[in-house]
C-alpha positions in Angstrom: 42.1 -12.5 0.9 38.9 -11.6 2.8 35.6 -11.2 1.0 33.6 -8.1 1.7 30.1 -8.5 3.1 27.7 -5.6 3.6 25.1 -6.2 6.4 22.0 -4.1 5.8 20.3 -5.7 8.8 21.5 -5.9 12.4 24.0 -8.7 13.0 24.8 -10.1 16.4 28.4 -10.1 17.6 28.3 -13.9 17.4 27.3 -13.7 13.7 30.0 -11.2 13.0 32.6 -13.4 14.7 31.5 -16.5 12.8 31.6 -14.6 9.4 35.0 -13.1 10.3 36.4 -16.5 11.3 35.3 -17.9 7.9 37.2 -15.2 6.0 34.5 -12.5 5.5 35.0 -8.8 6.2 31.7 -7.6 7.5 30.7 -3.9 6.9 27.7 -3.0 9.1 25.3 -0.6 7.5 24.3 0.8 10.9 27.7 2.5 11.1 26.6 4.9 8.4 24.2 7.9 8.6 21.7 6.1 6.3 21.3 3.1 4.1 22.3 4.9 0.9 25.5 6.0 2.4 26.3 2.4 3.4 25.6 1.1 -0.1 27.7 3.8 -1.7 30.6 3.3 0.6 30.6 -0.4 -0.3 30.4 0.1 -4.0 33.9 -1.1 -5.0 34.6 -3.7 -2.3 31.5 -5.7 -1.3 30.7 -9.0 -3.0 27.9 -10.1 -0.8 24.9 -8.4 1.0 23.0 -9.6 4.0 19.4 -8.3 4.2 15.9 -9.4 5.1 12.5 -9.7 3.5 11.3 -6.2 4.4 14.4 -4.3 3.7 15.5 -6.4 0.7 17.8 -4.9 -2.0 16.5 -2.7 -4.8 17.7 -2.6 -8.4 19.1 0.9 -7.9 21.1 -0.4 -4.9 22.4 -3.3 -6.9 23.6 -0.9 -9.6 25.8 0.9 -7.0 27.4 -2.4 -5.9 29.7 -3.1 -8.8 31.2 -6.3 -7.4 28.1 -7.8 -6.0 27.7 -11.5 -6.5 25.3 -12.8 -3.9 22.4 -11.5 -1.8 21.5 -13.5 1.3 18.3 -12.9 3.2 18.8 -13.8 6.8 15.3 -15.1 7.2 12.7 -16.9 5.1 11.4 -13.8 3.4 12.9 -12.0 0.4 9.9 -10.1 -1.0 11.8 -6.7 -1.2 14.8 -8.2 -3.1 14.6 -7.1 -6.8 14.9 -10.6 -8.2 14.5 -9.5 -11.8 17.5 -7.2 -11.6 19.5 -9.9 -9.8 18.9 -12.4 -12.5 19.9 -9.9 -15.2 23.1 -9.1 -13.4 23.8 -12.8 -12.7 23.6 -12.1 -8.9 22.5 -15.2 -7.0 19.9 -14.9 -4.2 19.7 -17.1 -1.1 17.5 -17.2 2.0 17.2 -19.1 5.2 13.8 -20.7 5.0 14.0 -23.3 7.8 16.3 -21.7 10.3 13.6 -20.1 12.5 10.6 -22.3 11.5 10.5 -24.2 14.8 10.6 -21.0 16.9 7.9 -19.3 14.8 5.7 -22.4 15.1 6.2 -22.3 18.9 5.3 -18.6 19.0 2.2 -19.2 16.8 0.9 -21.7 19.4 1.9 -19.3 22.2 -0.1 -16.5 20.7 -3.0 -18.8 20.0 -3.1 -20.0 23.6 -2.6 -16.4 25.0 -5.5 -15.2 22.9 -7.9 -18.1 23.4 -7.2 -18.4 27.2 -7.3 -14.6 27.7 -3.9 -14.5 29.2 -3.5 -10.7 29.3 -6.9 -10.2 30.8 -6.2 -12.9 33.5 -2.8 -11.2 34.3 -4.5 -7.8 34.7 -7.2 -9.4 36.8 -4.7 -10.9 39.3 -2.7 -7.6 39.4 -5.9 -5.8 40.3 -6.4 -8.2 43.3 -8.8 -10.8 41.8 -8.5 -14.5 41.9 -10.0 -17.8 40.7 -13.6 -17.6 41.9 -14.3 -14.3 40.2 -12.7 -15.3 36.8 -14.7 -16.6 33.9 -13.0 -18.2 30.9 -14.7 -18.2 27.5 -16.1 -21.4 26.2 -13.8 -21.6 23.2 -10.7 -21.1 25.3 -11.9 -23.9 27.6 -12.6 -26.3 24.7 -9.3 -25.6 23.1 -7.5 -26.3 26.4 -9.4 -29.6 26.8 -8.1 -30.7 23.4 -4.5 -30.8 24.5 -4.2 -34.5 24.0 -1.3 -35.6 21.8 -0.1 -32.0 21.8 -3.0 -29.8 20.6 -5.1 -32.6 19.0 -6.8 -30.2 16.5 -8.2 -30.9 13.1 -6.0 -29.1 10.6 -7.1 -27.4 7.4 -5.0 -25.1 5.1 -5.2 -22.8 2.1 -2.3 -22.3 -0.3 -2.0 -21.5 -4.0 -2.4 -25.2 -4.6 -2.9 -28.4 -2.5 0.4 -29.8 -1.2 0.9 -33.3 -2.6 0.9 -36.0 0.1 -0.4 -33.6 2.8 -2.6 -35.4 5.3 -4.4 -32.1 6.1 -7.6 -30.9 4.6 -7.1 -28.4 1.7 -9.5 -25.4 1.1 -9.5 -23.8 -2.3 -10.3 -20.4 -0.9 -9.4 -18.5 2.3 -13.0 -17.6 2.9 -13.9 -21.4 2.9 -11.0 -22.1 5.3 -12.0 -19.2 7.6 -15.6 -20.3 7.7 -14.6 -23.8 8.7 -11.9 -22.8 11.2 -12.1 -21.9 14.9 -8.5 -20.5 14.8 -6.9 -19.1 11.6 -3.1 -18.9 11.6 -1.5 -16.7 9.0 2.1 -17.6 8.1 2.2 -16.3 4.6 5.1 -14.3 3.1 4.8 -10.6 2.3 4.6 -8.9 -1.0 1.9 -7.6 -3.3 0.4 -11.0 -3.9 -0.5 -11.5 -0.2 -1.4 -7.9 0.8 -4.6 -7.9 2.9 -5.4 -11.5 2.1 -7.0 -11.5 5.6 -9.6 -8.7 5.0 -13.0 -7.8 6.4 -14.7 -10.6 4.5 -12.3 -13.3 5.8 -12.7 -12.0 9.4 -16.5 -12.1 9.0 -16.2 -15.7 7.8 -14.0 -16.5 10.8 -16.9 -15.3 13.0 -17.5 -14.2 16.6 -16.1 -17.4 18.1 -13.0 -17.4 15.9 -9.4 -16.3 16.6 -6.7 -15.0 14.3 -3.0 -15.5 14.7 -0.5 -13.8 12.4 3.2 -14.8 12.4 3.8 -14.2 8.7 4.0 -10.6 7.5 2.0 -7.7 8.8 0.8 -6.7 5.4 -1.1 -10.0 5.1 -3.8 -8.7 7.4 -5.9 -5.6 6.8 -5.1 -4.1 10.3 -7.9 -1.5 10.2 -10.4 -4.2 9.3 -9.0 -6.3 12.2 -9.4 -3.5 14.7 -13.0 -2.9 13.6 -13.7 -6.7 13.9 -12.1 -6.8 17.4 -14.0 -3.8 18.6 -17.3 -5.1 17.3 -16.6 -8.6 18.6 -17.1 -9.9 15.1 -14.1 -12.2 16.0 -13.3 -13.4 19.4 -9.7 -12.3 19.5 -6.2 -12.2 17.9 -2.6 -12.9 18.6 -0.1 -10.9 16.4 3.7 -11.0 16.1 3.7 -8.8 13.0 1.9 -5.6 12.0 1.7 -3.3 9.0 4.1 -0.4 9.3 7.2 -2.3 10.4 10.1 -2.1 10.9 9.5 1.1 12.8 6.9 1.1 15.6 3.7 0.6 13.6 1.6 3.9 13.6 -1.6 1.9 14.1 -0.3 0.1 17.2 -1.9 2.5 19.8 -5.3 2.1 18.3 -4.9 -1.7 18.1 -3.8 -1.9 21.8 -7.1 -0.2 22.9 -8.7 -3.6 22.1 -8.7 -5.9 25.1 -9.0 -9.0 23.0 -5.7 -8.9 21.3 -2.1 -10.1 22.2 0.8 -8.4 20.4 4.5 -9.3 20.4 7.1 -7.1 18.6 8.1 -9.4 15.7 10.2 -11.7 17.8 8.6 -15.1 16.9 11.7 -16.3 15.1 14.4 -14.8 17.4 15.1 -17.8 19.6 18.8 -18.3 20.2 18.8 -21.6 18.4 17.1 -19.9 15.4 19.9 -17.3 15.2 22.5 -20.0 15.4 20.8 -22.0 12.6 20.5 -18.9 10.4 24.2 -18.0 10.9 25.1 -21.5 9.8 22.9 -21.4 6.7 24.2 -17.9 5.8 27.8 -19.2 6.0 26.8 -22.3 4.0 25.4 -20.2 1.2 28.3 -17.8 1.1 30.9 -20.5 1.3 29.1 -22.5 -1.4 28.9 -19.5 -3.8 32.5 -18.4 -3.4 33.6 -22.0 -3.9 31.6 -22.3 -7.1 29.2 -24.9 -5.6 25.4 -24.9 -5.7 23.7 -22.9 -2.9 22.1 -25.0 -0.1 19.0 -22.7 0.0 18.7 -20.6 -3.1 15.6 -18.5 -3.9 13.7 -20.3 -6.6 14.4 -19.0 -10.1 10.7 -18.9 -10.7 10.0 -16.8 -7.6 
């Protein structure tokens, strides 16, 4: 007997094939006029839901899914899943915290280099007929490039809710302190109310006119209007962004942001490397299989989250 799965996020043909081969009947939400219709149609048959951090699954939606047993976020984030309702209903929640981590880390460095080495400006310069002798690279970009010994031989500091035991890196108790110290500030924080606008005008001021911001976490972590103001006024040197406030649709603030010539933007694709999708599919299957076999989940969302 197949187990019904409702996918409220896009699923690749390869992922559908893998789930089907493992005994799951995938119902794709995109086949319906809207999300509510998809949930209502699945009310009596679906025992598992695939979602993501931004879309999540609300308590009202869970109430419609009478047979629901497990919610699986296909990425690391799960901020829009109603965990309190899930716990009350006995619905388990899993996510895929490590599947795309290598690809996101690669993209963070790509954005960092693109911003600090003025990649877009250089590309436009060449397309306009310019070449090496007329091009001038900023001092910070040059210094960062020269430090590419043993990878990117940089001194690392970090801010978190608490210091990580055993970490070899320098811990800063506040984000302002970290930004003041750093040349490049990389945000990889999850979304949700607790991280909204963590990177605000004060943090950007602390980062300073020679500092660069990279965001590969959630768009809501950065106050985008404050960032635009800082980029325009050259209060920071530049930014590389893979996420923006206003997703998953095209962010309304994007045209204003793109007027700044010191920002590089990618459309939330940092974690979409083929190997990441394969790893996520394997972890989704591992969680579903474990749950329906009565075994512990490989990557459950913490009960204290």
